[in-house]
C-alpha positions as CSV (number, residue, x, y, z in Angstrom):
1,M,0.0,0.0,0.0
2,Y,2.7,2.5,0.9
3,R,4.4,2.2,-2.5
4,R,1.4,4.0,-3.9
5,F,2.0,7.0,-1.7
6,K,5.6,7.3,-3.0
7,D,4.5,6.8,-6.6
8,L,1.8,9.5,-6.3
9,R,4.2,11.9,-4.6
10,E,6.9,11.4,-7.2
11,D,4.4,11.6,-10.1
12,S,3.2,15.0,-8.6
13,D,6.8,16.2,-8.2
14,Y,6.3,16.7,-4.5
15,T,9.1,16.2,-1.9
16,Q,8.7,14.4,1.3
17,E,9.3,17.8,3.0
18,Y,6.4,19.3,1.1
19,L,4.1,16.5,2.1
20,A,5.2,16.7,5.7
21,N,4.3,20.4,5.7
22,Y,1.0,19.7,4.0
23,L,0.2,17.1,6.7
24,S,1.6,19.2,9.5
25,C,4.1,16.5,10.6
26,S,7.9,16.2,10.4
27,Q,9.7,15.0,7.3
28,S,10.9,12.0,9.3
29,A,7.3,11.1,10.3
30,Y,6.2,11.3,6.7
31,S,9.1,9.2,5.6
32,K,8.1,6.5,8.0
33,I,4.5,6.6,6.7
34,E,5.7,6.3,3.2
35,S,7.9,3.4,4.0
36,G,5.3,1.6,6.1
37,R,7.1,1.9,9.4
38,R,4.3,4.2,10.8
39,Q,0.6,3.8,10.5
40,L,-1.3,6.2,8.4
41,S,-4.0,8.1,10.3
42,I,-7.4,8.6,8.9
43,D,-6.9,12.4,8.9
44,Y,-3.8,12.0,6.8
45,L,-5.5,9.5,4.5
46,I,-8.3,12.0,3.8
47,K,-5.9,14.9,3.3
48,L,-3.8,12.8,0.8
49,S,-6.9,11.7,-1.0
50,A,-7.9,15.3,-1.4
51,L,-4.4,16.5,-2.5
52,Y,-4.1,13.8,-5.2
53,S,-7.8,13.8,-6.1
54,V,-8.0,10.0,-5.7
55,S,-10.3,7.8,-3.7
56,T,-9.3,6.5,-0.3
57,D,-9.9,3.1,-1.6
58,Y,-7.2,3.7,-4.2
59,L,-4.7,4.8,-1.6
60,L,-5.5,1.8,0.5
61,E,-5.1,-0.5,-2.6
62,L,-8.6,-1.7,-2.4
63,T,-9.1,-0.8,-6.0
64,D,-6.9,0.0,-9.0
65,Y,-9.4,2.7,-10.1
66,P,-8.0,6.0,-8.8
67,Y,-10.9,8.3,-9.3
68,R,-13.6,9.1,-6.9
69,L,-17.1,8.1,-7.8
70,N,-19.6,10.9,-7.7
71,S,-22.8,9.9,-6.0
72,Q,-25.7,12.1,-6.6
73,K,-28.9,11.5,-4.6
């Protein structure tokens, strides 16, 4: 799962430092999240989903379809 975070970051030309600032954590903490040595909080998951405009299911590797589905009621 964590490989996807790194791939998205690199595809977007973001640094770990930029992501750490975006998430309000240290670069070291973000590095641990990206490498799988630290659990990803739900708050971070939601923020990363918004930043990359992908679904949380995609980030969690529950699907290979990256886009959010629009549900209109």
